[in-house]
N, C-alpha and C positions, 0 to 999 in steps of 0.2 A: 279544681271545679269550674274557673272560667277559662276562655280560650282569650288571652291577650294579645293584638297587635302585633303583628312583628315584618318584620322589614327586611331579609335574610340579610342582602348584600350589605345595610349599613350594621346591622345588629350587635358587631363590637364598636363602634363609633359609636351607637345610639347608646348603649348600655357605660359609655365611659362621659355623658354629658350629666350636667349636674342633676343629682339625682333627684326626686321630685319626691317628698311626705305625706302620704296619703293619709288623713284622719276624716274621721263621720262624718266631719263638718266639712269638709270640701269631696266629700265626693257624694252625700247626699244630698248637696247644695240643699244647705237646709232653710232659706225664709220659700223656698217652691215647695220644697220634702212637707213642713207643716203645714201648707193651704191642702196638701193632697193625704196626709196624717186627721184634718178637720174630719174630711168626706168621709176616710178610711171609718174615723170611730163610728158617726154619723151613723155610715152603712152597716154595720157587723155588730152595734150596739153593745162597742170597750172601746175600750179608755185605752188611750195608744200616745209614750212617750221613747223616743230616741236616749241611750244611755251611752258614753266612754266607754273603755275597758274596768274601769274606776266605780262602775255603777252610779257615775251622775248624769244626771239629767243633760242632754246639750241643743235640748227641743224645748217648748213649753207641756206641758198634758194634756191633749185631746179627748175630752172625756172624762175627765177623771170622775169620779163617785164623789159625792158627799163622806161616804165614807175615808176614804181613803184620804180628800182632805184633810179629815180631822189625825190620822195616823202618821201626815207627813209636816204636818202642823208640830208637833210632839218633838223635838231636836233629840231624844233617845229614842224613841221609833221611828224616827229620819233614819238615822246611820243604820238600823238594822233595813231600811227598806233598800237601803244605798248596796250593804253588803248583799243582800239576796239577791237585788240584777246584778251583781256583778258575778257572786258563784252560778246565775243559773247563764249567764251571758256564756263563761267557759263552759260549763257542763252540755252546751247548745255545741260549740267548737268543738268537744271531746268528742260529740255524737255522729257530731256533721248533717243534724240536722235540727229544725223547731225544738227546745225545750217545751215540755209542759208542765207545772207544778204548782205546788201548795205554796203560796207565801209566806210569811210570819204569823201574819193572821190569818190562815187558811184558806185565801181566796185564791183562786185559780191565777195564775199569768202565766205568759209564756215569752219565750228568750226568741228573739228568730238574728242569730250571727250576721253583722254585716264585717265580708272580708274580703282584700284584693290578695289572689292570690294562698298563701297559707298564714296571711300576718290579719292578728284580729284587731281590729276597728272600732269594735261595738256594739250592741245590741237593737234592733225596734223591743222592742216590750209592746205586749198589751193582754188585755184581759178586767181585772176585778173583776170578776163574775165571779158565781159559786153555782160547781156544778148542779145539774138537780138529784137529785138522792136518786135515784136505778147507776148515779154512775163517780159515785162520789170516792169510790176506790182505785178510781183509772187512773191519776193523778198524783205523781209521784209528792212528798209531802218531806219541804227540806225542815222548817221547825215550828210547830204551833205555839204560839209566845201571845196571843193575844188578851190571855189576863194578865200579861206583865204588862200592856203598856194604857188599861183601866184604870182609870182616874179612880182617886178614894171617898167623892161622895156619891152619893144612891145614885142619885136625879145623874149626874153626869156620867155615870156608869150605868145608867137605863136608856139612855140618848145615844152614846153610841153602839151601845146593841143594838137599840132600833136600828141606828142606820147601816149596821151590820145585816141587819135582816133585808133591806132597802134593797139590800146590791140584786142583779138580776141574774135569773138563772138562763143555763145555755148546759145543751145537751153537747158533750163531750165529744164525738162525732161534729157539730159544727165548729167546737172550738178548732178542732182537727181540720177543716176545711181552711177556717178563716188561715189558718197558722202557714196552710200549703201556697194560700194566694198570697200572703202577706210577704211568706220566703223567695217566691216566683219574681214577685216586682222586686224587690232585694237584687236578686241576684239581677234583673234587667240593668234596673238604674247601675249598681256597682257598672258591669261591664261593658254600659253605655261612656262611662266617666274615667273609666279607664283607657278604652279608644280612642276617646275624645283629645284626652292629654296626650296618647302616643302620638296617635296624627300630626295634633299640633306642634310637637320636640320633633319630629319628624321634620315638617315644613321650616322651624324654626332652622334648623341642622341643614337641611336644604341651600335656604337661602344665605344662610351664613355663610358656607362652604365656596357659595359660587364666588360672594362678595369679598371674598379673599384671592381669587385666584379669577379674576375679571376679563387677563386676558390668554387663559387659558385653553378657551375653545376658539377662539382667531387665531392660534397656531394649532392647533391641529386644522381647522379648513385647511389652512395654507399649506398641511403636508398633505393631504388625501388628494387625489388623482383626479384634475376637473371634467367633465363630458364635454363635450362641443353643445348638446340639446336643450341641456338644464344646469343649472348647480348646482354641486353637490354640498350636504346639510347635514351628515353624520354627527363633526361634533357640536356645529353650530345648533342647537334648540331654536326651535320656531316659534318661542311663547317666551315672555317673561317669568322672570322669580317670582312678582307679585300676581301673575295669573292663579287661579284656584285647580288646576290642571294641569301647574307644574310639575307637583311631586311624581305625578303619574308616567311624566314625562320622560320624566327623569330616569324612572326607573326603570320604564320601557328601556334604555337606551343600555344601561347599563345588565337587560337582565332577556334581550332579546334569543335567546340558545333556552327558554324558560316560556313554557304554557301563562301565556295570563291573557287573564279575561276581564273583561268590562265590568264587571261587578267589583271582583278585587280592586282596579283603579280608583271604581267607583266610592269603594268606601277607603281607600288611601287617600283619596280627597277631601274623606265626609261630604260626599254629596249623592244624591239617587241616581241609580244609574240612568235614566230616563235626561233629565238634567245633568248629570255627567256627559250622555252623547252628543246633546246638541253643545254644548260648549266646549268640549273636547272639539268638535267640529270646526263650532265658528273660529276657534282660539289657533287651532293650526293647518283649519284649511283643507282638512281628508276626513273623511268617515272615521273610526275607532280600527277598525280591521283593516283600511285601504292605509294604513296610517303607520301597522305595525310590519305589512305586511313589505309596503316599500322599502321601513328600516331597515328588515331584513333581506329584504334585495340589496341594498346598497351596498352595507356590510358583506354580503354575500363576492361584491362587486371587486370589493377592496381586497378581500382576502386572495379574489383569485388572480389577480395582480401581483401583492406582495408577498404571497407566500406559495411555497409549494405540494402546500396540501390537496389530497385528492378530491372530488368533486362532493363524495360521499364525507369527508371529514368534515368538505365546508357546509354545507347540509346541516347538517349534525347542530354544525358552532351557532348557524342560523338561526334553531328552532325547527328544526324539518328534520325527521323521523325515517320520513321515505322519501328515494331520494327520490323516486321517479315523481313525486309530489312537485317537490323544489325543481327539479329539471321544468316541467309544465310552467309552473310560475316564473319561472325568471324567463322560457321562452316568451309568455305570456304579454310581462311585462316590461323586456328589452328587443323584443322578436329574433331574437336566437339562443342556441342553446347554451349551459355555462361553458363549456368546452371551447367552443366555438368561442365563445366572448373573450378568451380568458388567450386564444393561440393569435385569436383576429390585432388585441390588442397590444399584445407583448409586440405581434411583429410589426405593428404602427411604431411603437415607440424604439426596436431597431433601428429600424430603416431613414 
């Protein structure tokens, strides 16, 4: 249902991190959601509440009707409300879409499931409206037990029935539209919450890994062949772990053989592409495109000197699927083709 962010080269390590327990409370961000929920209830003319998997509310009721307030004040009927909501949420999961139904009081409610992957966390419930007469047969009935909650006194019975008659009416097609809108909103919020958490965990993991082995990059730097006209920094990273673009710099270092787009790296750092581009340039001293190109050429130079791999193999290993393109970029950067670079450097080393 959702495309959860993945960090390919670190997937096993990330999966091994402490498991985060998703709940409807931390996915929807209840205080923020309640503000949105109030506005949604006002705009749609329905009552809205979020429930957990047992049918118990985890938010306040927005726009709750007078009729449902009376029903939920009764201990017996309140339990039936919880049970009705819980069953509707499960049915929505089973169907894979919002479930429109008549509750035990015969009024329309809709369950919009809140899920992370295939894990059911609860549901957004909205409704507390009556269907217009022409649409009365379109919603499924769970169980109609309104008579069982009526008080014995005639006056009280008349009052609750009057409040039932005062419930707003709505066309079935309009309910479907509202259901689709809330369903899309829930999907978006859940997807953002999961991606945000995964990126945070990835960033924490990268910082932790860097802190545990602070000397490793220095050791790599010392082993690399040094150019006379500029220092090599393949092992050394140009930004500190506290930098917002640090995850992208690490990812680029480990995935030079793959296609790397700015949008992917901006998403990884939880930044907009434009802000990421400006920040990356400021932090590294190079544009995003030039940085990747220079890192690929630097890696190619190391492979040319340290391995016996062919030019085409090295081109592929540093992310070029076209050897002519690789040769052109290498020559533009170093002034000579990769084959000449290899032979000249080796002659120099042996002399």
